[in-house]
Structure formats: structure tokens, C-alpha cells
C-alpha positions as CSV (number, residue, x, y, z in Angstrom):
1,X,97.0,107.5,102.1
2,X,95.5,104.6,100.0
3,X,92.4,104.7,102.1
4,X,91.6,108.3,101.8
5,X,89.1,107.8,98.8
6,X,91.8,107.8,96.1
7,X,90.8,105.7,93.1
8,X,93.3,102.9,92.8
9,X,94.0,101.2,89.2
10,X,93.2,97.5,88.9
11,X,96.8,96.7,88.2
12,X,97.9,98.5,91.4
13,X,95.4,96.7,93.4
14,X,96.8,93.4,92.1
15,X,100.3,94.4,93.0
16,X,99.2,95.4,96.5
17,X,97.4,92.1,96.9
18,X,100.5,90.2,95.7
19,X,102.8,92.2,98.1
20,X,100.5,91.4,101.1
21,X,100.5,87.6,100.1
22,X,104.3,87.0,99.8
23,X,106.7,88.2,102.7
24,X,109.1,90.3,100.5
25,X,111.6,92.3,102.5
26,X,113.3,94.3,99.8
27,X,112.2,95.8,96.6
28,X,113.2,98.7,94.2
29,X,111.3,100.7,91.8
30,X,113.3,101.8,88.7
31,X,112.6,105.1,87.2
32,X,114.2,107.4,84.7
33,X,114.9,111.1,84.4
34,X,117.7,111.7,87.1
35,X,120.5,109.8,88.7
36,X,119.9,109.3,92.3
37,X,118.4,106.8,94.9
38,X,115.6,107.9,97.1
39,X,114.0,106.3,100.1
40,X,110.8,106.8,102.2
41,X,108.9,108.6,103.0
42,X,107.9,110.2,99.7
43,X,105.2,111.9,101.0
44,X,105.9,114.8,103.4
45,X,104.7,114.6,106.8
46,X,103.6,118.3,106.2
47,X,101.7,118.2,102.8
48,X,101.9,121.9,102.3
49,X,105.8,121.8,102.5
50,X,107.6,121.0,99.5
51,X,111.1,119.4,99.8
52,X,110.7,118.6,103.4
53,X,112.7,115.9,105.0
54,X,110.3,113.1,106.1
55,X,112.0,110.2,107.6
56,X,110.6,106.8,108.5
57,X,111.3,105.3,112.0
58,X,113.9,103.1,110.0
59,X,115.7,106.1,108.6
60,X,119.2,104.5,109.3
61,X,118.3,101.2,107.5
62,X,116.8,103.0,104.4
63,X,119.9,105.2,104.3
64,X,122.1,102.1,104.4
65,X,120.1,100.4,101.7
66,X,120.2,103.5,99.4
67,X,123.9,103.8,99.9
68,X,124.6,100.3,99.1
69,X,122.9,100.9,95.7
70,X,124.5,104.2,95.0
71,X,128.0,103.3,96.1
72,X,128.0,100.3,93.9
73,X,126.8,102.4,90.8
74,X,129.6,103.6,88.7
75,X,127.9,107.0,87.8
76,X,126.1,107.7,90.9
77,X,129.3,107.2,93.0
78,X,131.2,109.5,90.5
79,X,132.0,112.6,92.6
80,X,131.7,115.0,89.6
81,X,129.0,117.6,90.0
82,X,129.0,118.2,86.3
83,X,127.3,115.0,85.2
84,X,123.6,114.4,85.4
85,X,122.5,113.9,89.1
86,X,125.5,116.0,90.1
87,X,123.4,118.0,92.5
88,X,123.1,114.9,94.6
89,X,127.0,114.3,94.9
90,X,127.2,116.1,98.3
91,X,124.6,113.7,99.6
92,X,126.3,110.5,98.2
93,X,123.8,110.2,95.5
94,X,120.9,109.4,97.9
95,X,117.9,111.6,99.3
96,X,114.9,111.2,101.2
97,X,112.1,111.0,98.7
98,X,109.9,113.9,100.3
99,X,113.1,116.0,100.6
100,X,113.5,115.9,96.9
101,X,109.7,116.3,96.0
102,X,106.7,115.1,97.9
103,X,103.9,113.0,96.3
104,X,101.2,110.8,97.7
105,X,100.5,107.2,96.8
106,X,103.9,106.0,96.1
107,X,104.7,102.1,96.3
108,X,107.7,102.8,98.7
109,X,105.6,104.3,101.2
110,X,102.9,101.8,100.7
111,X,105.2,98.9,101.2
112,X,106.7,100.4,104.3
113,X,103.4,101.2,105.9
114,X,101.4,98.0,104.8
115,X,103.9,95.2,104.3
116,X,107.4,94.1,105.6
117,X,108.9,95.3,102.4
118,X,111.4,98.0,102.5
119,X,111.7,99.7,98.9
120,X,113.9,102.3,97.6
121,X,113.3,104.2,94.2
122,X,116.2,104.2,91.7
123,X,116.4,107.0,89.1
124,X,118.5,104.8,86.6
125,X,119.6,107.6,84.2
126,X,119.2,111.0,83.0
127,X,116.7,110.4,80.3
128,X,113.1,110.1,81.4
129,X,112.5,107.9,78.2
130,X,115.7,106.5,77.1
131,X,116.2,105.4,73.4
132,X,116.4,101.6,72.9
133,X,120.1,101.9,72.0
134,X,120.8,103.4,75.5
135,X,119.2,100.5,77.4
136,X,122.3,98.2,77.1
137,X,124.6,100.8,78.8
138,X,122.0,101.7,81.4
139,X,121.6,98.0,82.2
140,X,125.3,97.6,82.6
141,X,125.5,100.8,84.8
142,X,122.9,99.3,87.1
143,X,123.6,95.6,87.0
144,X,126.2,95.7,89.8
145,X,124.3,98.1,92.1
146,X,121.3,95.9,91.8
147,X,123.1,92.9,92.8
148,X,124.7,94.7,95.7
149,X,121.4,95.8,96.7
150,X,119.8,92.4,96.5
151,X,122.6,91.2,98.8
152,X,121.4,93.5,101.5
153,X,118.6,91.1,102.3
154,X,121.1,89.1,104.3
155,X,121.6,92.1,106.7
156,X,119.8,92.5,109.9
157,X,118.1,89.9,112.0
158,X,116.7,86.5,110.6
159,X,115.1,83.5,112.1
160,X,112.0,81.7,112.7
161,X,109.4,82.6,115.4
162,X,108.0,79.3,116.7
163,X,105.9,78.1,119.5
164,X,107.2,75.8,122.2
165,X,106.6,72.8,119.7
166,X,108.8,74.3,117.0
167,X,105.8,75.1,114.8
168,X,106.2,78.5,112.9
169,X,103.8,81.4,114.2
170,X,102.1,83.1,111.4
171,X,101.7,87.0,111.7
172,X,103.7,87.3,114.9
173,X,104.5,90.9,115.6
174,X,108.2,91.7,115.8
175,X,109.3,95.0,117.6
176,X,112.7,96.5,118.0
177,X,113.2,98.8,121.0
178,X,113.5,102.5,119.8
179,X,111.9,101.9,116.4
180,X,108.2,102.7,116.1
181,X,107.6,100.4,113.2
182,X,106.8,96.7,113.7
183,X,107.0,93.8,111.1
184,X,105.2,90.4,111.2
185,X,106.3,87.1,110.4
186,X,105.3,85.3,107.1
187,X,103.5,82.0,106.5
């Protein structure tokens, strides 16, 4: 979707280059306006369909990552449907991005398709543009969830891919049987 002739802003190009130069494995994009955690794909496989579930091959991993954040957030994990984000309570405070609303050119989709980085999007609060005096509360509501999410970097398989002499192999492709999405080793 980034190679379909879309004009990419210079700052976006810089972030894309940075993401390709460092082997990040997790990231989160923080937004405002709702209280929910979304995960890729954000762009529907069927662009004419709104609110269509569009899973990646790593759906189970993304759900686990999103739940790690949502479950550690004191308001997102609140089971009250009367609060902001209450319509996501039955989903555990998480949703596939395209199932909520589909859009093209998102960083979470880019990261998944073009880097080794798995990114979630966190809608951190009900206000799209919170007032300065609200930021302290928003920070404290999200701090523990952010730390819990960062700890997820220790889940999964870790190691060094090396040749018979013990030298690391750069850009080695790692495949997992049953998941149609490979990752590559870093420098």
C-alpha cells in the first residue's frame, strides 16, 4: 500500500528508514479519542467493506499483545459499558483495526509487512485532543499498561542465527510452520 503511488511525507519516510535500520520487534502508536487497543491489519482485505475483520497470519500473537496492554489498563479493563470505550468491553478492550474502521497507510500495517516489528495502536483516552491538565491522569492510566506491553518483548523465540563458525548471519529468514509471515535476523 505504500508503493501504490501515494505521496509519503518526508517525516514518514524518515521513520520508515529508521524502522528498517534497527531491528525493532515491538512498538505502539498512541492516539486519542477512544479507549481501546487495536491491532493489524488496519486496512481491510476487502477495501469496499467497512468494519471487516482482517487478520494477519500472526493474529494470535497480536491478540495476546493487545490483551497484555488492555488487561493492565485500569479503565480499559473496567467491565462497565457506561464508560468511554464501553462498546469494546465485550471484546476485552481490543479489536482488529479494520474491523473497527479500515484505513490505508497505517504504521502498524507497514511495520508488519515491511519490518520485523509488531505494532499495536492504543487509543489512550476519550478526548481526541485532551487538555494539558488531563495529561497527568492519562499518563498514569497508561504507564502500567505500557510497561506490561514492553515486557512482552521477552515472549516468543529468541536467539542468534549463526554460521558453523559462530558468526551471526545478517538477514537470515526465519519461518514458523503454519504462519505465512517470515521475519529476518538483524545485524
